[in-house]
C-alpha positions as CSV (number, residue, x, y, z in Angstrom):
1,M,6.9,-20.8,-11.6
2,S,5.5,-21.2,-8.1
3,Y,3.2,-18.8,-6.3
4,N,6.0,-17.8,-3.9
5,Q,8.3,-16.9,-6.8
6,A,5.7,-15.0,-8.6
7,Y,4.9,-13.0,-5.4
8,A,8.6,-12.3,-4.8
9,D,9.0,-11.0,-8.4
10,K,5.9,-8.8,-8.0
11,K,7.1,-7.5,-4.7
12,E,10.6,-6.7,-6.1
13,G,9.0,-4.8,-9.0
14,I,6.9,-2.7,-6.5
15,I,10.0,-1.9,-4.4
16,K,12.0,-0.9,-7.5
17,A,9.2,1.3,-8.7
18,N,8.8,3.2,-5.4
19,A,12.3,3.2,-4.0
20,Q,13.8,6.6,-3.4
21,S,17.4,5.3,-3.7
22,A,19.3,2.1,-4.5
23,G,18.7,-0.5,-1.8
24,D,15.7,1.3,-0.4
25,T,13.2,-1.3,0.8
26,G,11.6,0.2,3.9
27,S,10.9,3.9,3.2
28,T,7.3,5.1,3.7
29,P,6.4,5.2,0.0
30,V,7.6,1.6,-0.5
31,Q,5.7,0.4,2.6
32,I,2.5,2.1,1.4
33,A,2.9,0.6,-2.1
34,L,3.4,-2.9,-0.7
35,L,0.4,-2.5,1.6
36,T,-1.7,-1.3,-1.3
37,E,-0.9,-4.4,-3.3
38,R,-1.8,-6.6,-0.4
39,I,-5.1,-4.7,0.2
40,Q,-6.1,-5.1,-3.5
41,N,-5.4,-8.9,-3.4
42,L,-7.3,-9.4,-0.2
43,A,-10.2,-7.3,-1.5
44,K,-10.4,-9.4,-4.6
45,H,-10.4,-12.6,-2.4
46,L,-13.2,-11.2,-0.2
47,T,-15.4,-10.5,-3.2
48,A,-15.4,-14.2,-3.9
49,N,-15.5,-15.3,-0.3
50,K,-18.0,-13.0,1.5
51,K,-18.1,-15.1,4.7
52,D,-14.4,-14.9,5.4
53,K,-14.6,-12.9,8.6
54,H,-10.9,-13.3,9.5
55,G,-10.0,-12.0,6.1
56,Q,-12.2,-9.0,6.6
57,R,-10.5,-8.2,9.9
58,G,-7.1,-8.6,8.2
59,L,-8.2,-6.1,5.5
60,Q,-9.3,-3.6,8.2
61,L,-5.9,-3.9,9.9
62,L,-4.0,-3.4,6.6
63,N,-6.2,-0.4,5.8
64,G,-5.5,1.1,9.2
65,Q,-1.8,0.6,8.9
66,R,-1.7,2.2,5.4
67,R,-3.9,5.1,6.6
68,R,-1.4,5.8,9.5
69,L,1.6,5.7,7.0
70,L,-0.3,8.0,4.7
71,K,-0.9,10.5,7.5
72,Y,2.8,10.4,8.4
73,L,3.8,10.9,4.8
74,E,1.4,13.8,4.4
75,R,2.8,15.4,7.5
76,T,6.4,15.0,6.5
77,D,6.5,15.2,2.7
78,Y,3.3,16.7,1.3
79,D,4.4,16.7,-2.3
80,G,5.5,13.1,-2.1
81,Y,2.2,12.3,-0.5
82,I,0.3,13.8,-3.4
83,A,2.5,12.1,-6.0
84,L,2.2,8.7,-4.3
85,T,-1.6,8.8,-3.9
86,D,-2.0,9.8,-7.6
87,K,0.4,7.0,-8.7
88,L,-1.3,4.3,-6.6
89,S,-4.9,5.7,-7.2
90,I,-5.6,6.1,-3.5
91,R,-8.3,8.5,-2.5
92,R,-7.2,11.4,-0.3
93,G,-9.3,12.7,2.5
94,Q,-10.4,16.3,2.8
95,R,-7.5,18.0,4.5
96,I,-6.7,21.7,5.1
97,V,-3.3,22.5,3.6
98,K,-1.1,24.5,5.9
């Protein structure tokens, strides 16, 4: 099995686990879950390759994108936000609940 096939299988599993309906590949929870997987893989790479500055910048960009999606999800579907952050083990910021 090639790396690309293994990645495609893993991605498909993540999409199925977080999809809200059949054929759902782009909803906010799916995007956040896929970004979380990419962030974890890149963080693992950066622990072994500390001088990879381009990789560090990529990690910052991915974190920012995920943070914006999480803010949107928190604003629109607070219960879904809580469930997703618990499921993916993402730390939540101190927010005042309205």
